[in-house]
MOPAC internal coordinates of N, CA, C and O (Angstrom, degrees):
PM7 1SCF
backbone

  N    0.0000 0     0.00 0     0.00 0    0    0    0
  C    1.4291 1     0.00 0     0.00 0    1    0    0
  C    1.5389 1   107.48 1     0.00 0    2    1    0
  O    1.2310 1   121.17 1   -47.00 1    3    2    1
  N    1.3124 1   115.37 1   133.00 1    3    2    1
  C    1.4548 1   123.01 1   180.00 1    5    3    2
  C    1.5239 1   107.73 1  -123.08 1    6    5    3
  O    1.2310 1   119.44 1   -48.88 1    7    6    5
  N    1.3217 1   118.67 1   131.12 1    7    6    5
  C    1.4446 1   120.47 1  -177.44 1    9    7    6
  C    1.5297 1   108.14 1  -108.18 1   10    9    7
  O    1.2310 1   121.01 1   -48.50 1   11   10    9
  N    1.3319 1   115.68 1   131.50 1   11   10    9
  C    1.4412 1   121.73 1   176.68 1   13   11   10
  C    1.5402 1   110.25 1   -93.17 1   14   13   11
  O    1.2310 1   121.23 1    11.12 1   15   14   13
  N    1.2945 1   115.25 1  -168.88 1   15   14   13
  C    1.4657 1   120.45 1   177.43 1   17   15   14
  C    1.5110 1   110.22 1  -105.87 1   18   17   15
  O    1.2310 1   119.59 1     5.34 1   19   18   17
  N    1.3066 1   118.40 1  -174.66 1   19   18   17
  C    1.4505 1   120.68 1   179.07 1   21   19   18
  C    1.4993 1   112.61 1   -68.35 1   22   21   19
  O    1.2310 1   118.92 1   169.12 1   23   22   21
  N    1.3274 1   119.66 1   -10.88 1   23   22   21
  C    1.4620 1   122.53 1   177.65 1   25   23   22
  C    1.4916 1   114.48 1  -109.64 1   26   25   23
  O    1.2310 1   120.19 1   176.20 1   27   26   25
  N    1.3317 1   117.24 1    -3.80 1   27   26   25
  C    1.4657 1   119.74 1   177.64 1   29   27   26
  C    1.5153 1   113.63 1   135.36 1   30   29   27
  O    1.2310 1   121.14 1    17.28 1   31   30   29
  N    1.2980 1   115.43 1  -162.72 1   31   30   29
  C    1.4576 1   123.04 1  -178.85 1   33   31   30
  C    1.5291 1   108.58 1  -147.20 1   34   33   31
  O    1.2310 1   120.31 1   -56.83 1   35   34   33
  N    1.3079 1   117.02 1   123.17 1   35   34   33
  C    1.4687 1   118.86 1   176.19 1   37   35   34
  C    1.5149 1   106.52 1   -93.60 1   38   37   35
  O    1.2310 1   120.58 1   -75.45 1   39   38   37
  N    1.3018 1   116.49 1   104.55 1   39   38   37
  C    1.4635 1   121.36 1  -176.56 1   41   39   38
  C    1.5341 1   112.79 1   -87.93 1   42   41   39
  O    1.2310 1   120.54 1   173.87 1   43   42   41
  N    1.3510 1   116.56 1    -6.13 1   43   42   41
  C    1.4560 1   120.48 1  -178.20 1   45   43   42
  C    1.5355 1   111.30 1   -70.38 1   46   45   43
  O    1.2310 1   120.84 1   -10.17 1   47   46   45
  N    1.3226 1   116.00 1   169.83 1   47   46   45
  C    1.4413 1   121.68 1   174.95 1   49   47   46
  C    1.5078 1   114.29 1    75.94 1   50   49   47
  O    1.2310 1   120.81 1    36.40 1   51   50   49
  N    1.3562 1   116.06 1  -143.60 1   51   50   49
  C    1.4810 1   120.40 1  -172.77 1   53   51   50
  C    1.5274 1   113.17 1   -58.48 1   54   53   51
  O    1.2310 1   119.59 1   144.90 1   55   54   53
  N    1.3468 1   118.38 1   -35.10 1   55   54   53
  C    1.4649 1   118.65 1  -179.15 1   57   55   54
  C    1.5153 1   110.05 1   -66.71 1   58   57   55
  O    1.2310 1   119.49 1   135.18 1   59   58   57
  N    1.3127 1   118.57 1   -44.82 1   59   58   57
  C    1.4582 1   121.05 1   178.57 1   61   59   58
  C    1.5113 1   110.70 1   -62.32 1   62   61   59
  O    1.2310 1   120.15 1   136.39 1   63   62   61
  N    1.3349 1   117.32 1   -43.61 1   63   62   61
  C    1.4813 1   120.21 1   178.05 1   65   63   62
  C    1.5132 1   111.93 1   -58.89 1   66   65   63
  O    1.2310 1   120.64 1   135.80 1   67   66   65
  N    1.3122 1   116.38 1   -44.20 1   67   66   65
  C    1.4657 1   120.78 1  -179.56 1   69   67   66
  C    1.5479 1   110.78 1   -62.41 1   70   69   67
  O    1.2310 1   120.59 1   132.17 1   71   70   69
  N    1.3580 1   116.48 1   -47.83 1   71   70   69
  C    1.4325 1   120.46 1  -178.74 1   73   71   70
  C    1.5514 1   111.19 1   -62.77 1   74   73   71
  O    1.2310 1   120.50 1   135.78 1   75   74   73
  N    1.3063 1   116.66 1   -44.22 1   75   74   73
  C    1.4526 1   121.21 1   178.53 1   77   75   74
  C    1.5292 1   111.57 1   -61.84 1   78   77   75
  O    1.2310 1   120.35 1   135.06 1   79   78   77
  N    1.3284 1   116.93 1   -44.94 1   79   78   77
  C    1.4582 1   122.07 1   179.52 1   81   79   78
  C    1.5342 1   111.24 1   -59.85 1   82   81   79
  O    1.2310 1   120.70 1   147.68 1   83   82   81
  N    1.3465 1   116.27 1   -32.32 1   83   82   81
  C    1.4543 1   119.78 1  -178.90 1   85   83   82
  C    1.5335 1   113.14 1   -89.92 1   86   85   83
  O    1.2310 1   120.69 1  -175.81 1   87   86   85
  N    1.3503 1   116.28 1     4.19 1   87   86   85
  C    1.4783 1   119.87 1   173.65 1   89   87   86
  C    1.5385 1   114.72 1    86.26 1   90   89   87
  O    1.2310 1   119.31 1  -167.22 1   91   90   89
  N    1.3017 1   118.92 1    12.78 1   91   90   89
  C    1.4651 1   120.99 1   179.99 1   93   91   90
  C    1.5228 1   111.21 1   -73.81 1   94   93   91
  O    1.2310 1   121.99 1   -25.59 1   95   94   93
  N    1.3697 1   113.79 1   154.41 1   95   94   93
  C    1.4416 1   122.30 1   173.71 1   97   95   94
  C    1.5296 1   108.03 1  -120.21 1   98   97   95
  O    1.2310 1   120.51 1   -22.68 1   99   98   97
  N    1.3227 1   116.63 1   157.32 1   99   98   97
  C    1.4495 1   122.33 1   177.53 1  101   99   98
  C    1.5234 1   106.80 1   -91.66 1  102  101   99
  O    1.2310 1   120.44 1  -102.93 1  103  102  101
  N    1.3512 1   116.76 1    77.07 1  103  102  101
  C    1.4496 1   122.35 1  -171.73 1  105  103  102
  C    1.5051 1   112.42 1   -72.55 1  106  105  103
  O    1.2310 1   119.65 1   136.29 1  107  106  105
  N    1.3165 1   118.27 1   -43.71 1  107  106  105
  C    1.4569 1   121.64 1  -176.59 1  109  107  106
  C    1.5123 1   109.67 1  -162.46 1  110  109  107
  O    1.2310 1   120.80 1   -18.54 1  111  110  109
  N    1.3107 1   116.08 1   161.46 1  111  110  109
  C    1.4722 1   121.22 1   171.56 1  113  111  110
  C    1.5186 1   107.74 1  -156.98 1  114  113  111
  O    1.2310 1   121.35 1   -10.42 1  115  114  113
  N    1.3004 1   115.03 1   169.58 1  115  114  113
  C    1.4744 1   120.97 1  -178.34 1  117  115  114
  C    1.5015 1   111.46 1  -110.79 1  118  117  115
  O    1.2310 1   122.21 1   -29.75 1  119  118  117
  N    1.3264 1   113.36 1   150.25 1  119  118  117
  C    1.4488 1   122.92 1   166.58 1  121  119  118
  C    1.4997 1   106.83 1  -120.43 1  122  121  119
  O    1.2310 1   118.92 1   -63.94 1  123  122  121
  N    1.3339 1   119.67 1   116.06 1  123  122  121
  C    1.4621 1   120.22 1  -179.02 1  125  123  122
  C    1.5224 1   112.12 1   -62.15 1  126  125  123
  O    1.2310 1   120.78 1   -38.01 1  127  126  125
  N    1.3039 1   116.11 1   141.99 1  127  126  125
  C    1.4573 1   122.68 1   179.61 1  129  127  126
  C    1.5169 1   111.18 1   139.65 1  130  129  127
  O    1.2310 1   121.17 1   -15.44 1  131  130  129
  N    1.3019 1   115.36 1   164.56 1  131  130  129
  C    1.4745 1   120.32 1  -176.51 1  133  131  130
  C    1.5058 1   111.99 1  -103.62 1  134  133  131
  O    1.2310 1   118.37 1   159.66 1  135  134  133
  N    1.3209 1   120.71 1   -20.34 1  135  134  133
  C    1.4345 1   122.07 1  -172.76 1  137  135  134
  C    1.5342 1   110.47 1   -88.44 1  138  137  135
  O    1.2310 1   121.44 1   -15.69 1  139  138  137
  N    1.3257 1   114.84 1   164.31 1  139  138  137
  C    1.4536 1   121.17 1   176.06 1  141  139  138
  C    1.5103 1   109.11 1   -70.42 1  142  141  139
  O    1.2310 1   118.83 1   157.99 1  143  142  141
  N    1.3166 1   119.84 1   -22.01 1  143  142  141
  C    1.4752 1   121.47 1  -178.20 1  145  143  142
  C    1.5310 1   111.60 1   -58.55 1  146  145  143
  O    1.2310 1   119.68 1   147.93 1  147  146  145
  N    1.3434 1   118.21 1   -32.07 1  147  146  145
  C    1.4592 1   119.65 1  -179.52 1  149  147  146
  C    1.5079 1   113.05 1   -75.16 1  150  149  147
  O    1.2310 1   120.55 1   175.12 1  151  150  149
  N    1.3448 1   116.56 1    -4.88 1  151  150  149
  C    1.4300 1   120.50 1  -179.76 1  153  151  150
  C    1.5304 1   112.55 1   -85.94 1  154  153  151
  O    1.2310 1   120.61 1  -179.04 1  155  154  153
  N    1.3112 1   116.43 1     0.96 1  155  154  153
  C    1.4606 1   121.25 1   178.81 1  157  155  154
  C    1.5451 1   109.47 1   -81.25 1  158  157  155
  O    1.2310 1   121.66 1   -46.10 1  159  158  157
  N    1.3122 1   114.43 1   133.90 1  159  158  157
  C    1.4926 1   119.10 1  -179.75 1  161  159  158
  C    1.5349 1   109.00 1   -76.63 1  162  161  159
  O    1.2310 1   121.35 1   -34.92 1  163  162  161
  N    1.3247 1   115.02 1   145.08 1  163  162  161
  C    1.4331 1   119.56 1   176.62 1  165  163  162
  C    1.5341 1   109.53 1   -85.14 1  166  165  163
  O    1.2310 1   121.23 1   -19.19 1  167  166  165
  N    1.3138 1   115.26 1   160.81 1  167  166  165
  C    1.4718 1   121.51 1  -173.86 1  169  167  166
  C    1.5190 1   113.21 1   -83.33 1  170  169  167
  O    1.2310 1   121.68 1    45.43 1  171  170  169
  N    1.3202 1   114.39 1  -134.57 1  171  170  169
  C    1.4619 1   121.71 1  -178.40 1  173  171  170
  C    1.5402 1   107.22 1  -109.12 1  174  173  171
  O    1.2310 1   116.01 1   -59.13 1  175  174  173
  N    1.2776 1   125.19 1   120.87 1  175  174  173
  C    1.4641 1   124.33 1    -3.70 1  177  175  174
  C    1.5127 1   109.57 1   -77.40 1  178  177  175
  O    1.2310 1   120.38 1   -24.38 1  179  178  177
  N    1.2863 1   116.87 1   155.62 1  179  178  177
  C    1.4604 1   122.23 1   178.77 1  181  179  178
  C    1.4940 1   111.60 1   146.74 1  182  181  179
  O    1.2310 1   121.79 1    31.55 1  183  182  181
  N    1.3501 1   114.17 1  -148.45 1  183  182  181
  C    1.4689 1   121.01 1  -173.50 1  185  183  182
  C    1.4976 1   112.84 1   -56.56 1  186  185  183
  O    1.2310 1   119.99 1   136.92 1  187  186  185
  N    1.3064 1   117.62 1   -43.08 1  187  186  185
  C    1.4794 1   119.31 1  -178.32 1  189  187  186
  C    1.5141 1   111.67 1   -71.86 1  190  189  187
  O    1.2310 1   119.57 1   151.78 1  191  190  189
  N    1.2931 1   118.43 1   -28.22 1  191  190  189
  C    1.4290 1   120.16 1   175.75 1  193  191  190
  C    1.5398 1   109.98 1   -67.88 1  194  193  191
  O    1.2310 1   120.18 1   145.52 1  195  194  193
  N    1.3032 1   117.27 1   -34.48 1  195  194  193
  C    1.4766 1   119.99 1   177.21 1  197  195  194
  C    1.5163 1   109.82 1   -65.88 1  198  197  195
  O    1.2310 1   119.42 1   143.72 1  199  198  197
  N    1.3213 1   118.71 1   -36.28 1  199  198  197
  C    1.4664 1   120.73 1   173.41 1  201  199  198
  C    1.5186 1   110.56 1   -56.52 1  202  201  199
  O    1.2310 1   121.35 1   134.39 1  203  202  201
  N    1.3233 1   115.03 1   -45.61 1  203  202  201
  C    1.4531 1   119.25 1   179.07 1  205  203  202
  C    1.5498 1   111.43 1   -61.29 1  206  205  203
  O    1.2310 1   121.25 1   132.55 1  207  206  205
  N    1.3509 1   115.22 1   -47.45 1  207  206  205
  C    1.4586 1   120.82 1  -178.99 1  209  207  206
  C    1.5351 1   111.43 1   -57.34 1  210  209  207
  O    1.2310 1   120.64 1   138.31 1  211  210  209
  N    1.3435 1   116.38 1   -41.69 1  211  210  209
  C    1.4565 1   121.59 1  -176.39 1  213  211  210
  C    1.5368 1   112.14 1   -90.24 1  214  213  211
  O    1.2310 1   119.98 1  -178.11 1  215  214  213
  N    1.3616 1   117.63 1     1.89 1  215  214  213
  C    1.4188 1   122.92 1  -179.82 1  217  215  214
  C    1.5221 1   111.51 1    52.43 1  218  217  215
  O    1.2310 1   120.88 1  -128.47 1  219  218  217
  N    1.3368 1   115.92 1    51.53 1  219  218  217
  C    1.4508 1   123.43 1  -178.61 1  221  219  218
  C    1.5048 1   111.47 1  -116.28 1  222  221  219
  O    1.2310 1   120.65 1   -23.82 1  223  222  221
  N    1.3271 1   116.37 1   156.18 1  223  222  221
  C    1.4705 1   121.56 1   176.89 1  225  223  222
  C    1.4913 1   113.17 1   -87.74 1  226  225  223
  O    1.2310 1   120.13 1   150.66 1  227  226  225
  N    1.3436 1   117.36 1   -29.34 1  227  226  225
  C    1.4678 1   119.08 1  -175.89 1  229  227  226
  C    1.5322 1   110.35 1  -158.99 1  230  229  227
  O    1.2310 1   120.44 1   -12.42 1  231  230  229
  N    1.3033 1   116.77 1   167.58 1  231  230  229
  C    1.4429 1   124.18 1   177.19 1  233  231  230
  C    1.5338 1   109.75 1  -153.16 1  234  233  231
  O    1.2310 1   119.60 1     1.24 1  235  234  233
  N    1.3044 1   118.37 1  -178.76 1  235  234  233
  C    1.4709 1   123.70 1  -173.40 1  237  235  234
  C    1.5235 1   108.17 1  -125.28 1  238  237  235
  O    1.2310 1   121.29 1   -37.27 1  239  238  237
  N    1.3526 1   115.13 1   142.73 1  239  238  237
  C    1.4698 1   122.86 1   173.36 1  241  239  238
  C    1.5096 1   107.27 1  -122.55 1  242  241  239
  O    1.2310 1   120.03 1   -46.18 1  243  242  241
  N    1.3198 1   117.54 1   133.82 1  243  242  241
  C    1.4733 1   122.86 1   175.11 1  245  243  242
  C    1.5204 1   108.87 1  -119.03 1  246  245  243
  O    1.2310 1   120.29 1   -35.88 1  247  246  245
  N    1.3542 1   117.05 1   144.12 1  247  246  245
  C    1.4669 1   120.56 1   175.97 1  249  247  246
  C    1.5368 1   109.50 1   -96.96 1  250  249  247
  O    1.2310 1   120.45 1     5.17 1  251  250  249
  N    1.3110 1   116.75 1  -174.83 1  251  250  249
  C    1.4474 1   121.75 1  -174.86 1  253  251  250
  C    1.5111 1   114.58 1   -68.70 1  254  253  251
  O    1.2310 1   119.59 1   165.09 1  255  254  253
  N    1.3015 1   118.39 1   -14.91 1  255  254  253
  C    1.4722 1   121.67 1   178.94 1  257  255  254
  C    1.5152 1   112.06 1  -111.17 1  258  257  255
  O    1.2310 1   120.05 1  -166.35 1  259  258  257
  N    1.3335 1   117.52 1    13.65 1  259  258  257
  C    1.4383 1   121.69 1   173.67 1  261  259  258
  C    1.5201 1   116.41 1    86.34 1  262  261  259
  O    1.2310 1   120.39 1  -179.29 1  263  262  261
  N    1.3091 1   116.86 1     0.71 1  263  262  261
  C    1.4862 1   118.70 1   173.60 1  265  263  262
  C    1.5210 1   107.78 1   -70.07 1  266  265  263
  O    1.2310 1   120.46 1   -26.15 1  267  266  265
  N    1.3055 1   116.72 1   153.85 1  267  266  265
  C    1.4682 1   118.27 1  -172.67 1  269  267  266
  C    1.5133 1   112.05 1  -147.47 1  270  269  267
  O    1.2310 1   122.96 1   -20.09 1  271  270  269
  N    1.3196 1   111.94 1   159.91 1  271  270  269
  C    1.4707 1   120.49 1   174.45 1  273  271  270
  C    1.5019 1   108.48 1  -146.06 1  274  273  271
  O    1.2310 1   120.96 1   -25.18 1  275  274  273
  N    1.2952 1   115.77 1   154.82 1  275  274  273
  C    1.4267 1   121.89 1   171.18 1  277  275  274
  C    1.5212 1   107.93 1  -103.95 1  278  277  275
  O    1.2310 1   120.87 1   -24.12 1  279  278  277
  N    1.2909 1   115.94 1   155.88 1  279  278  277
  C    1.4747 1   119.65 1   177.51 1  281  279  278
  C    1.5285 1   109.46 1  -142.35 1  282  281  279
  O    1.2310 1   121.45 1   -26.86 1  283  282  281
  N    1.3026 1   114.84 1   153.14 1  283  282  281
  C    1.4448 1   121.85 1   171.59 1  285  283  282
  C    1.5262 1   108.88 1  -125.91 1  286  285  283
  O    1.2310 1   119.57 1    14.71 1  287  286  285
  N    1.2876 1   118.43 1  -165.29 1  287  286  285
  C    1.4692 1   119.66 1  -176.29 1  289  287  286
  C    1.5055 1   113.12 1   -67.39 1  290  289  287
  O    1.2310 1   119.22 1   163.14 1  291  290  289
  N    1.3099 1   119.08 1   -16.86 1  291  290  289
  C    1.4457 1   120.74 1  -176.24 1  293  291  290
  C    1.5002 1   115.90 1  -124.22 1  294  293  291
  O    1.2310 1   118.89 1   156.42 1  295  294  293
  N    1.3487 1   119.71 1   -23.58 1  295  294  293
  C    1.4524 1   121.83 1  -171.98 1  297  295  294
  C    1.5282 1   112.29 1  -136.70 1  298  297  295
  O    1.2310 1   122.45 1   -20.17 1  299  298  297
  N    1.3440 1   112.90 1   159.83 1  299  298  297
  C    1.4489 1   122.74 1   173.94 1  301  299  298
  C    1.5377 1   107.04 1  -117.26 1  302  301  299
  O    1.2310 1   119.91 1   -43.38 1  303  302  301
  N    1.3349 1   117.77 1   136.62 1  303  302  301
  C    1.4473 1   121.95 1  -177.34 1  305  303  302
  C    1.5247 1   109.84 1  -126.60 1  306  305  303
  O    1.2310 1   120.39 1   -73.62 1  307  306  305
  N    1.3006 1   116.85 1   106.38 1  307  306  305
  C    1.4781 1   120.92 1   175.41 1  309  307  306
  C    1.5208 1   108.07 1   -68.01 1  310  309  307
  O    1.2310 1   120.31 1   -58.18 1  311  310  309
  N    1.3304 1   117.00 1   121.82 1  311  310  309
  C    1.4789 1   119.56 1  -176.71 1  313  311  310
  C    1.5141 1   111.87 1  -110.72 1  314  313  311
  O    1.2310 1   120.59 1  -176.90 1  315  314  313
  N    1.3355 1   116.47 1     3.10 1  315  314  313
  C    1.4502 1   120.93 1   175.10 1  317  315  314
  C    1.5285 1   105.41 1  -107.49 1  318  317  315
  O    1.2310 1   119.75 1   -70.18 1  319  318  317
  N    1.3433 1   118.08 1   109.82 1  319  318  317
  C    1.4622 1   120.22 1  -177.49 1  321  319  318
  C    1.5326 1   113.15 1   -52.75 1  322  321  319
  O    1.2310 1   120.51 1   -34.93 1  323  322  321
  N    1.3209 1   116.62 1   145.07 1  323  322  321
  C    1.4338 1   123.39 1   179.11 1  325  323  322
  C    1.5576 1   111.98 1   -56.01 1  326  325  323
  O    1.2310 1   120.82 1   148.25 1  327  326  325
  N    1.3329 1   116.04 1   -31.75 1  327  326  325
  C    1.4547 1   119.31 1  -176.52 1  329  327  326
  C    1.5267 1   113.24 1   -74.76 1  330  329  327
  O    1.2310 1   119.94 1   169.01 1  331  330  329
  N    1.3043 1   117.72 1   -10.99 1  331  330  329
  C    1.4596 1   119.80 1   179.22 1  333  331  330
  C    1.5209 1   108.10 1   -90.26 1  334  333  331
  O    1.2310 1   121.37 1   -66.00 1  335  334  333
  N    1.3456 1   114.97 1   114.00 1  335  334  333
  C    1.4534 1   118.87 1   178.56 1  337  335  334
  C    1.5050 1   112.98 1  -119.13 1  338  337  335
  O    1.2310 1   120.40 1   176.46 1  339  338  337
  N    1.3298 1   116.83 1    -3.54 1  339  338  337
  C    1.4558 1   120.55 1   179.42 1  341  339  338
  C    1.5008 1   110.57 1   -67.60 1  342  341  339
  O    1.2310 1   121.18 1   -39.96 1  343  342  341
  N    1.3263 1   115.36 1   140.04 1  343  342  341
  C    1.4600 1   120.60 1   179.17 1  345  343  342
  C    1.5204 1   109.01 1  -151.87 1  346  345  343
  O    1.2310 1   120.71 1   -23.28 1  347  346  345
  N    1.2658 1   116.24 1   156.72 1  347  346  345
  C    1.4653 1   120.30 1   175.79 1  349  347  346
  C    1.5292 1   109.40 1   -86.21 1  350  349  347
  O    1.2310 1   120.22 1   176.35 1  351  350  349
  N    1.3452 1   117.19 1    -3.65 1  351  350  349
  C    1.4508 1   120.64 1  -179.29 1  353  351  350
  C    1.5189 1   110.65 1   -73.41 1  354  353  351
  O    1.2310 1   120.81 1   -50.90 1  355  354  353
  N    1.3456 1   116.06 1   129.10 1  355  354  353
  C    1.4551 1   120.58 1   174.69 1  357  355  354
  C    1.5415 1   107.97 1  -127.78 1  358  357  355
  O    1.2310 1   120.65 1   -62.54 1  359  358  357
  N    1.3374 1   116.36 1   117.46 1  359  358  357
  C    1.4740 1   117.02 1  -179.03 1  361  359  358
  C    1.5222 1   111.71 1   -62.35 1  362  361  359
  O    1.2310 1   120.05 1   -34.04 1  363  362  361
  N    1.3052 1   117.50 1   145.96 1  363  362  361
  C    1.4834 1   119.62 1   179.42 1  365  363  362
  C    1.5183 1   110.30 1   -64.80 1  366  365  363
  O    1.2310 1   120.70 1   -30.97 1  367  366  365
  N    1.2761 1   116.27 1   149.03 1  367  366  365
  C    1.4790 1   121.71 1   176.91 1  369  367  366
  C    1.5081 1   107.38 1   -84.10 1  370  369  367
  O    1.2310 1   121.48 1   -45.02 1  371  370  369
  N    1.2845 1   114.78 1   134.98 1  371  370  369
  C    1.4640 1   120.62 1   176.10 1  373  371  370
  C    1.4910 1   111.54 1   -87.42 1  374  373  371
  O    1.2310 1   119.21 1   -43.29 1  375  374  373
  N    1.2673 1   119.11 1   136.71 1  375  374  373
  C    1.4688 1   122.01 1  -175.59 1  377  375  374
  C    1.5375 1   113.78 1   -87.70 1  378  377  375
  O    1.2310 1   120.22 1  -124.84 1  379  378  377
  N    1.3362 1   117.18 1    55.16 1  379  378  377
  C    1.4449 1   119.86 1   178.18 1  381  379  378
  C    1.4872 1   110.32 1   -90.19 1  382  381  379
  O    1.2310 1   120.10 1   180.00 1  383  382  381

């Protein structure tokens, strides 16, 4: 597991080399947010560049409520149907 910052994660360079040398794959990662819009993969540089670095065909993105999509070098595929809205996420109650 690798943790990025609030602005992202630069996986290129020494970190990518180390992970590749140890046999890791870029199986999945998260994009914070509740909407399906955050499930879109970023281009070059970004999510698709990581696919190139890891020599992979596809990977998975999850949002903050567990909805997910797969992506490849050209397309994004929402794999959580729009009709599914159930989630284990419960927003915190504000003490007003």
